[in-house]
C-alpha positions in Angstrom: -19.2 34.7 -24.5 -18.5 31.3 -22.8 -16.8 32.2 -19.4 -13.1 31.1 -18.9 -12.9 28.0 -16.4 -10.9 28.8 -13.4 -8.0 26.5 -13.3 -6.0 25.9 -10.2 -2.1 24.9 -10.9 0.5 23.6 -8.3 3.9 21.1 -8.7 6.0 19.5 -6.7 9.3 21.4 -7.8 8.5 24.2 -6.6 7.1 28.1 -7.3 10.5 28.9 -9.1 10.3 26.2 -11.4 10.5 26.4 -15.0 8.1 23.1 -15.5 5.5 25.5 -13.7 5.9 28.5 -16.0 5.7 26.6 -18.9 2.2 24.8 -17.3 1.2 28.5 -16.3 1.4 30.0 -19.6 0.1 26.7 -21.5 -3.3 27.0 -19.5 -3.2 31.1 -19.3 -4.7 29.8 -23.2 -7.2 28.1 -21.7 -8.4 29.7 -18.7 -7.8 31.8 -15.9 -4.5 30.5 -13.7 -4.2 30.9 -10.1 -1.2 29.1 -8.9 -0.8 27.8 -5.3 2.9 26.2 -5.1 5.6 25.3 -2.6 8.3 27.5 -1.7 10.7 25.1 -2.1 11.1 21.7 -4.0 9.0 18.9 -2.4 9.8 16.2 -4.6 8.7 12.5 -3.6 6.4 13.7 -0.7 3.4 12.0 -2.5 0.2 12.8 -0.7 2.0 13.7 2.5 0.0 16.8 4.4 1.6 19.3 6.9 0.1 18.7 10.6 3.0 18.9 13.0 4.3 22.7 12.0 2.5 25.8 11.1 2.1 26.9 7.1 3.5 29.9 5.7 2.1 31.9 2.4 2.9 34.8 0.7 2.3 36.4 -2.0 4.2 35.5 -5.6 5.2 37.4 -9.0 7.4 35.0 -10.8 4.0 34.4 -13.3 3.0 37.1 -15.5 0.4 34.6 -17.0 -1.5 33.9 -13.7 -4.2 36.0 -11.9 -2.8 35.6 -8.2 0.1 33.6 -7.2 1.2 32.5 -4.0 3.9 30.3 -2.3 3.2 27.7 0.4 5.7 26.2 2.7 4.0 22.9 2.8 3.5 20.1 0.4 2.1 20.2 -3.0 -1.3 18.0 -1.4 -1.5 20.8 1.5 -1.5 23.8 -1.5 -4.4 22.0 -2.8 -5.9 22.1 0.3 -5.2 25.8 0.9 -5.8 26.9 -2.6 -9.5 25.3 -2.6 -10.2 26.8 0.9 -8.2 29.9 1.5 -7.6 31.3 -1.6 -10.3 30.3 -4.0 -13.0 29.7 -1.4 -14.6 27.1 -4.1 -13.2 24.3 -6.2 -12.0 25.4 -9.7 -12.9 23.8 -12.8 -9.7 22.0 -13.0 -6.5 21.3 -11.2 -3.3 20.9 -13.0 0.1 19.7 -11.6 3.7 19.7 -13.1 5.2 20.3 -15.4 7.5 18.1 -13.4 11.4 17.5 -13.9 11.6 13.9 -14.2 9.8 10.9 -14.6 6.5 9.8 -12.6 5.7 6.3 -14.8 4.9 3.3 -13.5 5.7 2.8 -9.4 7.1 6.1 -9.5 3.4 7.8 -9.2 3.7 6.2 -5.6 6.0 8.6 -4.4 5.0 11.5 -6.6 4.5 14.8 -5.6 3.0 15.9 -8.9 0.6 13.3 -8.6 0.1 13.6 -5.0 -1.4 17.3 -5.7 -3.6 15.7 -8.4 -4.9 13.2 -6.4 -5.9 15.4 -3.3 -7.4 17.6 -5.9 -9.2 14.2 -6.9 -10.4 13.5 -3.5 -12.2 16.9 -3.5 -14.2 16.0 -6.9 -11.8 18.2 -9.3 -11.1 17.1 -12.0 -7.0 16.8 -11.9 -4.2 15.6 -14.2 -0.5 15.7 -13.1 2.2 16.0 -16.2 5.6 15.1 -16.2 8.8 15.0 -18.6 11.5 12.3 -18.4 13.9 14.9 -18.0 15.3 15.5 -14.0 17.7 18.6 -15.8 16.1 22.4 -14.2 16.8 23.3 -18.0 14.9 20.6 -19.4 12.9 21.6 -22.2 9.0 21.8 -22.2 8.2 23.6 -25.9 7.7 19.7 -27.3 4.3 19.2 -25.0 2.3 22.0 -25.5 -0.1 21.1 -28.2 -0.8 17.8 -26.1 -1.1 19.5 -22.6 -3.3 21.6 -24.3 -5.6 19.2 -26.1 -5.6 16.6 -22.9 -6.5 19.7 -20.6 -9.7 20.6 -22.8 -10.5 17.1 -23.5 -10.9 17.0 -19.2 -12.8 20.0 -19.1 -15.2 19.4 -21.9 -15.9 15.5 -20.9 -14.9 16.0 -17.0 -13.9 12.8 -15.1 -15.5 10.3 -13.0 -15.3 11.5 -9.0 -12.5 8.5 -8.4 -10.1 9.0 -11.3 -7.6 11.3 -12.1 -4.8 11.4 -14.9 -1.3 10.7 -14.8 0.9 11.9 -17.8 3.9 11.8 -18.8 5.9 12.6 -21.5 9.2 11.7 -23.9 12.8 14.0 -23.2 12.1 15.5 -26.3 10.0 14.7 -29.5 6.1 13.4 -29.1 5.0 11.0 -31.5 1.8 10.8 -30.0 -0.6 10.0 -27.3 -1.8 6.6 -25.9 -3.7 5.8 -22.9 -2.2 2.7 -21.1 -1.7 1.3 -17.8 1.3 1.3 -15.3 3.6 -0.8 -15.9 5.2 -3.5 -13.2 8.5 -2.2 -11.9 10.1 -1.4 -8.7 13.4 -0.3 -7.5 16.2 -1.9 -6.3 17.2 0.7 -3.5 21.1 0.9 -2.3 22.0 3.3 0.5 25.4 5.5 -0.5 27.4 5.5 2.7 29.8 8.5 3.2 31.7 10.7 5.9 30.9 14.1 6.3 34.0 16.6 7.1 33.4 16.3 10.7 33.6 12.0 10.3 29.9 11.9 10.8 28.6 8.9 8.6 26.0 9.8 6.4 23.7 7.8 3.7 22.4 8.5 0.4 19.4 7.1 -1.2 20.0 5.6 -5.1 19.3 2.8 -6.9 18.3 0.6 -9.6 15.1 0.7 -12.1 13.7 -2.6 -13.2 10.9 -3.0 -15.5 9.6 -6.4 -15.0 6.6 -5.6 -17.6 7.2 -6.6 -21.3 4.0 -6.2 -22.4 3.2 -3.2 -25.0 0.5 -1.6 -23.4 2.1 -0.3 -20.6 3.2 3.8 -19.8 7.1 2.3 -20.1 6.7 1.0 -23.3 4.5 3.9 -24.7 7.5 6.5 -23.4 9.9 4.0 -25.0 8.5 4.5 -28.5 8.7 8.1 -28.2 4.7 8.6 -27.6 3.1 10.1 -24.1 1.3 8.1 -21.7 -1.9 8.6 -20.2 -2.5 6.4 -17.4 -5.8 6.7 -15.3 -5.4 6.1 -11.9 -7.5 5.4 -8.7 -7.4 6.8 -5.3 -9.3 3.4 -3.6 -6.2 1.3 -3.1 -8.6 -1.5 -2.4 -7.5 -4.9 -4.4 -11.4 -5.8 -4.7 -10.4 -8.8 -6.4 -8.7 -10.4 -3.3 -11.8 -9.5 -0.7 -13.3 -13.5 -1.7 -9.9 -14.8 -1.1 -9.6 -13.0 2.4 -12.5 -14.0 3.8 -11.8 -18.1 3.0 -8.8 -17.1 5.8 -9.3 -17.9 9.5 -8.7 -14.5 11.2 -10.6 -15.5 14.3 -7.9 -18.3 15.4 
């Protein structure tokens, strides 16, 4: 009988998030699940790590399908580091992160703690996937993602990934028409800071903004999601703009 894969599961919405429960249930159909997740929501932390305060860890028992489960006071990236070095003492066969409540498509990938955790695993040579659903509600539905998450995960375990690539996977809010492998759309946020005043008269600000899609191509994640498809974007964590090195070498930096 083939050995079941060892699967490290984390997220950025926290140990109690419904999306994590669904992902754990899905992964338990494939392999042995170990959870190391933040003890509270850590959304939009990207790949931040904790260096100026201690980390606290405790056992958790929220997910019956997991072999072991821990909650950590740190970020999603902390959870991956801690899970590999202190809990597992070895590399898992795959790391999956999510299922995130809300979009991590296009430029949002740069802020995502969900994808930040996957990238942290990828840096350590572990095949990794970040899963998200375009619904920010705590009561978001995830059933429609099951067969696709299973298929994508099984394919990654079977075929592996290059050592410098992880997968960023986003699902529509409801019915999925299929899967499209695509590129990240060219988008940006036009930020706004909503100025308010607390009961003591002290001013504070709340970040908001408008999402702007500058990309009209039919080959992007935003287009796929708009048409009801799940998007798979392979992303690299080497941010070097290699095609611009030659141009920069023409500049005179020595005065």
